[in-house]
N, C-alpha and C positions, 0 to 999 in steps of 0.2 A: 192490415198486416205491415209492420214496420220493417225497414231493411237494416240489417246489421252491417257494420263495417267489413265483415269478411264477405258478406253477400256482394257488397260494392266492389271489393276488390275482385271477386270472382267475375262479376258482369263486366268490369273494365278489361280483364284479361281476355274474355270472350270477344268484347267489341274491337279490341286492338287486333286480335287474331282475324277477325272478320274484315277488318279494314285491309289487312295485308292480303288476305285471300281475295279481295276486291281490286287488288293492284295498287294499294297505296303504298308508296316506298318512303323511306326516311328522307327528310329534308336536311341538309348539311349546312344551310346557311350561304348558298351561293348568292352573290351580289348580282343578280340577274332578275329583273322584274318579271320577265316571261316565265322563267322556270319557277319562281316564288308563286306567281299567279295561278299556274297549271296545279302546283302542288296543293295550294289553297282551295281551288275549285274542286279538285279530286276528293279532297278530304271532306269538304262541305257535302258533296253529292253523296258520297259513301255513308257519311254520318246520318244523313236523312234516310237514305235507304235502309240502313240496318236499325234505325230508330233509337239512337243513342238519346238517353235521358239528357235534358237540358243542362242539369247541373254537373254532367261528367262529360260534356263534349270537349271542354279545354283538356281535361286530363287524358282523354282519348288521343287527340291531335298531338298533344306535346310528348306523348310516348314515341311518336314518330319524328322527333327532332334529334339530330346528332350533331357531333363536332361543333362549329360555330354557331348553329342555330341553338343547341342545348345551352352553350355558354350563354348566349343573349337571353334565353328564356330564364335561365337561373337568376340572372340580373334582374329582369322584369319581375319575377316573383318576389324576390328579396325587396325591391323598391316599392312593391305593391302588396307587401305582407299582411296588411291590416284590411285589405279589401277583398271581397268575393269577386273573383274575376269570371266573368260571363263570356259567352262566345263572341259578342259584339266587341268587348273589351280586347280579347285575344287578336281579333281580326284586325281592329284599329291599330294595336301595337305592332303586329306583325306587317301590315301595309306601310306603316310609318318607317319601319326598320328596313324592309326589303324592296320597297318601291321607290323610285327617285321622286324628287319634288315634281318633276314634269309628268311623269307617269301618273302620279296621284292627281295632278291638275287635268290631265286628259280624261281620267276615270270620273271625274266629278261633272264632266260637261254633258 
């Protein structure tokens, strides 16, 4: 059985609602690696918990971006418009944007 675009949207809406019910809040683009890291970890745990399809994880997470974070994501999407963005791509771009160079270096150790 194939999934229609309408089914995909309905599932996306349900998953985003579930993320909010699990306590996931909007990320506004604070330039604080601790806040960004907590947000990303919470989103990842919640996405795994509610079993979001791999191809919709980025769409779910980005529904919870607002303010500066939404502007940043709009730029990333435009820059990478010809690519299929997977979760690891989103995570890498997010970390490069919101983690300092020193924070990323510590994380790699």
